[in-house]
N, C-alpha and C positions, 0 to 999 in steps of 0.2 A: 507697842507690840504689833500694831496694825495701822497702816499698810506695811507689807513686807518690803524689805530692802531688795533691790535688784530684780523686782518682778515688774513686767509690763502688763497692765490691766487692759483688757480688751472690751470694747463696746460693740455690740452688734448694730449694724446700720439700720436694720429693720426695727429694732426696739432699743434705742439708746437709753430710754428712761428706765429700763430694767437693770442697768448696770449700777450697782451700788458697792461702796467700799465701807466696811466697818472701821471706824477710827477709834483706836483704843491705846492707852498708854499705861505703863506701870508707874505708880506714884508712891510717895511716902505715906505712911499711915495718917498723918495729920492733915492731908489734903482732902478737901471736900468736893471740889469741882475742877474740871478741866475746860478750857476755852480753846476752841479750834478755829484755825484760819487756813485758807488756801490762797496763796499769792497775795497775802495781806487782806483778803476779804473775810470778814467774820462769817463762820459757818454755824456756830451754835455752841452750846455747853452740854456737858454730860457729868453726872455725879461720878465720883471715884468708883472704879470697878465696873462701870457701864460703858458701852460704846455709843458713838454717835454715827448715824448712817449718813454717808455723803454720796450724792449723785453727781459725778463729774459732769460739767456742762458740755463737754465735748472732748475730742482728742487733743492731746498736748502734753506739755511738761508743767507740773505743778509742784510748788513747794508748800508742804503742809506743816503747820506749826501748832504745837500744843503748849499752852501756858497754864500752869496751875495757879490756884488762888494765893500762893505765896510768891508768885512772880517768876518762878523757874520755868524755863522753856526748852524745847527741843524741836528740831525740824527733821523732816524726811522728804526726800524728793520722790515724786511718783510720775511715771509716764503712762499715759492712756492712749491706746491706739484703737482703730476701728477694724472690723471684719465684716464680711458679707453675712 
C-alpha cells in the first residue's frame, strides 16, 4: 500500500536525511513478517500491519520488493528526485 504508484518522492537538497518513505503492504492473515528490499539490497523486516521506514540514499529509480514469510512477493517502482 506504500509507497504509492505513480508518485515521485522528493528529497530536499538541504536535508536529504529527512526524507523517509513508509513501506507497508497488505498481506494474508497467516503472514507474520514482511521482508523489504530496494534494488536487491535488504532493508529490514516489519511485522504484519506495521510499516518499515526507508530513507532513500539519494535521487534515482528504485525497485522495492516485499516478501512475506510464505515466500510471496510483490514489487513497486519508486522514483526519488531532489529539490532545493
